[in-house]
C-alpha positions in Angstrom: -223.9 50.3 117.9 -222.9 51.8 120.9 -224.9 55.1 121.1 -224.4 57.3 124.2 -226.9 60.1 125.5 -227.1 63.3 124.1 -225.1 66.1 124.7 -226.7 69.6 124.0 -225.0 72.8 123.4 -226.4 76.2 123.8 -227.3 75.9 119.9 -227.2 72.6 118.4 -227.6 69.2 119.7 -224.8 66.4 118.7 -224.9 62.8 118.8 -221.6 60.8 119.5 -221.1 57.5 118.6 -218.7 55.0 118.7 -218.2 52.0 116.3 -216.4 49.3 118.4 -217.4 45.7 117.0 -217.4 42.5 118.3 -214.1 40.5 117.6 -215.2 38.9 113.7 -216.7 41.7 112.9 -216.0 45.1 111.4 -217.9 48.7 110.9 -219.5 49.6 107.6 -219.7 53.2 107.6 -222.0 52.9 104.7 -224.7 51.1 106.5 -223.5 52.3 109.8 -223.4 48.8 111.7 -221.2 46.1 112.1 -220.6 43.8 109.5 -219.4 39.8 109.8 -215.4 39.7 108.2 -214.5 37.6 105.7 -211.8 35.3 106.9 -211.6 33.3 104.2 -211.0 36.0 101.6 -208.0 37.3 103.7 -206.6 35.1 105.9 -203.6 33.4 103.9 -204.4 29.3 103.7 -207.1 29.2 106.2 -207.8 26.0 105.4 -205.2 22.9 105.8 -205.4 19.5 104.8 -207.2 20.0 101.7 -210.2 21.8 103.3 -212.1 24.1 102.0 -212.9 27.1 104.1 -216.3 28.7 104.7 -217.3 32.1 106.0 -219.0 32.4 109.3 -220.6 35.3 111.8 -217.8 36.4 113.4 -215.4 33.5 112.3 -215.4 30.5 109.6 -215.4 26.6 109.3 -213.1 24.3 107.3 -215.3 21.4 106.0 -214.4 18.6 103.1 -214.3 20.2 99.8 -217.0 17.6 98.9 -219.4 19.0 102.1 -222.0 20.9 99.8 -222.6 23.6 102.1 -226.0 25.8 101.7 -225.8 29.1 104.1 -229.4 30.1 105.1 -229.0 33.6 106.0 -232.7 34.5 106.7 -234.2 36.3 109.8 -235.1 34.1 112.4 -239.3 33.4 112.1 -241.6 35.0 114.3 -242.8 32.4 117.0 -246.6 31.4 116.5 -248.7 30.1 118.8 -249.0 26.2 118.9 -251.4 24.1 116.7 -254.5 22.5 118.8 -253.0 19.4 120.5 -249.7 20.5 120.7 -247.9 22.0 123.8 -244.3 23.8 123.9 -243.4 23.4 120.6 -240.8 26.0 119.1 -240.1 26.6 115.4 -237.0 26.0 113.7 -236.9 22.3 114.9 -234.9 20.3 112.4 -234.0 16.6 112.1 -230.6 15.5 111.5 -229.4 13.3 109.3 -227.2 10.8 109.5 -225.3 11.5 107.1 -224.2 15.1 108.0 -220.8 16.4 107.8 -217.8 17.3 110.4 -216.5 21.0 110.1 -213.4 22.9 111.4 -213.2 25.6 114.0 -210.4 27.8 114.0 -207.9 27.3 116.3 -207.8 23.3 115.2 -211.0 21.5 116.7 -213.9 20.1 114.2 -217.0 21.7 115.1 -219.9 19.3 116.0 -222.0 17.1 113.3 -225.2 18.1 112.5 -226.1 14.7 114.5 -224.9 16.6 117.4 -226.5 19.7 117.7 -229.9 19.3 116.1 -231.9 22.1 116.4 -232.5 25.8 115.9 -228.9 26.6 114.3 -228.8 23.6 112.3 -230.6 22.3 109.6 -229.6 18.8 107.1 -230.5 17.0 104.6 -229.6 13.9 101.9 -227.1 15.6 100.3 -226.5 19.1 101.5 -225.4 20.6 105.1 -227.7 24.0 105.9 -226.0 26.0 108.8 -228.6 28.8 110.3 -226.4 31.3 112.9 -227.8 32.2 115.6 -227.6 35.9 115.9 -227.7 36.6 119.5 -224.8 33.9 119.5 -223.2 33.2 116.4 -220.3 31.2 117.4 -222.0 28.5 119.7 -220.4 25.0 119.7 -222.5 22.3 121.9 -221.4 21.9 125.0 -222.9 18.8 126.3 -220.8 15.8 127.2 -223.7 13.8 126.4 -224.1 14.7 122.9 -221.7 12.4 120.5 -220.0 14.0 117.5 -218.8 12.3 114.5 -214.3 13.0 114.1 -212.8 12.3 111.0 -210.0 9.9 111.3 -206.7 10.7 113.1 -209.3 12.9 115.7 -211.1 12.1 118.6 -213.8 13.8 120.7 -212.7 16.2 123.9 -213.7 17.0 126.7 -215.6 20.1 125.3 -216.9 18.4 122.7 -214.9 19.3 119.6 -212.4 17.0 117.4 -208.9 16.8 118.4 -205.9 15.0 117.2 -204.8 11.9 118.3 -201.2 11.5 118.4 -200.7 8.2 117.6 -196.9 8.2 118.8 -197.7 9.3 122.4 -200.4 6.8 122.4 -198.5 4.0 121.1 -201.2 3.3 118.5 -199.0 3.8 115.3 -196.9 0.5 113.5 -194.2 2.4 112.7 -191.0 -0.8 113.1 -188.5 -0.8 116.1 -185.7 0.9 114.3 -187.9 3.7 113.1 -188.9 7.0 114.4 -192.8 8.0 115.0 -193.5 11.4 113.9 -197.3 12.6 114.7 -198.7 15.0 111.9 -202.4 16.4 112.0 -204.6 13.5 111.8 -202.1 10.8 111.3 -198.2 10.1 111.9 -195.4 9.0 109.8 -192.3 6.8 110.4 -189.0 8.3 109.5 -185.5 6.9 110.2 -183.3 8.6 112.9 -180.4 10.6 111.9 -177.7 8.7 110.0 -179.9 6.1 108.8 -181.5 6.0 105.6 -184.9 4.0 104.0 -184.5 1.0 102.1 -187.7 -0.9 101.2 -189.5 -1.3 104.6 -186.0 -1.1 106.7 -183.5 1.5 108.0 -180.3 0.7 107.6 -177.4 2.2 108.9 -175.4 5.0 106.7 -171.7 3.3 106.3 -170.4 7.0 105.9 -166.9 5.7 105.4 -167.6 4.3 102.1 -170.2 7.4 100.7 -168.0 10.0 102.3 -164.7 9.1 103.6 -163.1 12.7 105.2 -160.7 10.9 107.4 -156.7 11.0 106.4 -156.0 7.5 107.6 -158.5 5.1 108.9 -162.3 5.2 108.9 -164.3 3.1 111.4 -167.9 3.5 110.9 -170.5 3.2 113.9 -174.2 3.5 114.3 -175.7 6.6 112.6 -171.8 8.1 112.6 -168.0 7.7 111.9 -164.7 8.2 113.5 -161.5 8.5 112.3 -158.4 6.7 113.8 -154.6 6.9 112.8 -151.8 4.2 111.9 -149.0 3.9 114.1 -146.9 6.4 114.1 -149.8 9.0 113.6 -151.9 10.6 116.0 -155.4 12.5 115.5 -155.1 15.7 114.8 -157.5 18.6 116.5 -160.3 18.1 113.4 -160.4 14.5 114.3 -160.1 13.8 110.7 -156.5 14.5 109.8 -153.5 12.7 111.4 -150.0 14.2 112.4 -146.6 12.4 112.6 -145.8 11.3 115.9 -142.1 11.7 116.3 -141.5 8.5 118.5 -137.7 10.0 118.9 -138.7 12.4 121.0 -140.9 10.7 123.4 -140.4 7.0 123.0 -138.3 4.4 121.2 -136.4 1.6 121.8 -132.8 2.8 120.4 -129.7 1.7 122.6 -127.2 4.4 123.7 -124.8 3.7 120.8 -127.4 4.6 118.6 -129.2 7.3 117.3 -132.9 7.7 116.3 -134.7 8.7 113.3 -138.0 9.9 112.6 -139.8 8.9 109.1 -143.3 9.3 108.5 -145.0 6.7 110.3 -142.2 5.1 112.4 -138.7 5.5 113.4 -135.4 3.7 113.1 -132.3 3.3 114.7 -129.1 3.7 113.2 -125.7 3.5 114.5 -123.7 6.6 116.1 -120.9 5.7 114.7 -121.3 4.6 111.1 -117.9 4.3 110.3 -116.1 1.3 109.1 -112.6 0.1 108.5 -110.6 2.2 107.5 -112.6 4.9 108.0 -112.3 6.8 111.6 -115.1 9.2 113.2 -113.9 12.7 112.5 -115.3 15.6 114.8 -116.8 16.8 111.9 -119.3 13.7 112.1 -117.5 12.2 108.9 -115.8 9.2 108.0 -112.3 9.6 106.7 -110.2 7.1 105.3 -106.5 8.2 106.5 -103.8 8.8 103.5 -101.1 7.2 105.8 -103.0 3.9 105.3 -102.3 2.2 101.9 -106.3 0.8 102.1 -107.2 3.8 101.5 -105.8 4.7 97.9 -108.4 3.0 95.8 -111.2 4.3 98.4 -113.4 7.7 98.4 -111.3 9.8 100.8 -114.2 10.9 102.9 -117.8 9.3 103.6 -120.6 11.4 105.0 -124.0 9.5 106.4 -127.2 11.4 105.9 -130.7 10.0 106.5 -133.8 11.3 104.7 -137.8 10.1 105.0 -140.4 10.8 101.7 -143.8 9.8 101.2 -145.3 6.6 99.8 -145.9 6.7 96.1 -144.8 10.4 95.6 -145.3 12.2 92.4 -142.2 12.3 90.1 -140.1 13.7 89.2 -139.7 15.3 92.0 -136.7 16.8 93.4 -135.5 14.9 96.7 -132.2 16.3 98.1 -129.4 18.4 97.1 -125.8 17.7 97.5 -122.9 20.4 97.7 -119.0 20.3 98.2 -117.9 21.7 101.8 -114.4 22.0 100.6 -113.4 24.0 97.3 -110.1 23.8 95.9 -108.9 26.7 93.3 -108.2 25.5 89.8 -110.2 22.0 90.1 -113.2 20.5 88.3 -115.8 19.0 90.3 -118.4 15.9 88.7 -121.1 14.3 90.4 -122.4 11.0 89.5 -124.8 8.1 91.4 -122.1 5.5 92.6 -124.3 2.6 93.6 -127.8 2.0 94.7 -129.9 3.0 91.5 -129.8 -0.3 89.6 -133.5 -0.3 88.9 -132.8 3.4 87.8 -135.1 5.1 90.5 -133.5 8.2 90.7 -131.5 10.9 88.7 -128.7 13.2 89.6 -128.9 16.9 88.0 -125.7 18.5 88.0 -126.7 22.4 89.3 -123.6 24.0 89.7 -119.7 23.5 89.4 -119.9 22.3 93.5 -123.8 20.9 93.5 -126.3 18.9 92.5 -130.1 18.0 92.7 -130.8 14.3 93.5 -134.3 13.8 91.3 -136.9 10.9 91.9 -137.9 9.5 88.8 -139.6 6.5 89.4 -142.6 6.3 92.2 -141.6 4.3 95.7 -144.0 2.6 97.6 -143.2 1.9 101.1 -142.1 0.7 103.6 -138.7 0.2 102.3 -135.5 1.2 102.3 -133.2 2.8 100.1 -129.0 3.1 100.4 -127.7 5.6 97.8 -123.7 6.6 97.1 -123.8 9.9 95.8 -120.0 10.6 94.9 -118.5 14.1 94.2 -115.1 13.6 92.2 -113.0 16.0 92.3 -110.1 16.8 89.4 -107.3 19.6 88.9 -107.4 21.6 86.0 -103.7 20.0 85.0 -104.8 16.3 86.2 -102.0 16.1 88.7 -104.8 16.2 91.7 -107.7 13.7 91.9 -109.6 13.0 95.0 -113.3 11.7 96.0 -115.7 11.9 98.6 -119.0 10.1 98.8 -122.1 11.3 100.7 -124.3 8.0 101.9 -127.7 8.8 101.6 -130.4 6.4 103.5 -133.7 6.9 102.4 -136.8 5.6 104.3 -140.1 5.3 102.5 -142.7 6.0 105.1 -145.8 3.1 104.0 -148.5 6.0 103.6 -148.7 8.6 101.2 -149.7 11.3 103.6 
């Protein structure tokens, strides 16, 4: 407590008192003096690692729970004259036991053991640990480098005579395997597997991400600690690096001849003749194959054949509407009927008439690719009085891709 000089007024005399205390102490207005702060009571988790907190003047100590602590709050004894036959002896000299326990200072270091600081401040016994604080120096730490201190396992004496953590990972004194990563801990270390690996027994093995959580749309390749996605031929990897997009080889590179046209499908392309008409049919400007009525061979053949191409993915869910056929020319007083003329020997398809001039091709059996189906869809037109009859065919080439995506 610091008291300034008295200030005199005309009538009274006033004393001005300042109540600023040293760190670790607080002002006691009742006793009118600085008192020690109990950090063990106000600091959450003051001590770690299973240590117990012991309040100390101006601070606190962290000691093992097995240590027996006796706090001696006696006032310093008065000096007494040395006895006859002695010279220079002082009070408070004690003997330090080799079984003294080390404590921990706030901030991480261990306080010196009793064997290292034998003197007026410390007194030890066989089964207890007595700390006598010197009010003149409540936070004294022995600084004599010749004194050896006893540190717990995983700690070593520093140049400031405190116990500091040993970084076994940096020092290379750990026993982690070459496929493990050393993680330093206070007073110890841990061996962990690097990212992308998991511990099986004593070994770190690469996680097979492709089996555990395959996110690739097509092909997944496991690499050390991760995975990469690749696409099948005819596809390219999308921007998310997971999905695959169909490459239109007909717009990039293809091997079709000049008299052929390129048809792109899911996972590839095919070349088809630009003029698919076969004798006696001839190609018209409307890209239809027409059999001339003047040709006697055309009497028993469909009047026209139109070639169409489509692609579907493999193993498509069924039933599924896949193609619609519709009359381009409508005659008065006629009736149109639709049927599958050929290409449905295994019953994969069904033709459902949806109006007097249209019908829908339905896939009723799942198809696996790569595969090509050629289905002839016929529209038969008959006059209502039976004097007129004609037919036309739509030859549909269905390319089933090799993949279901």
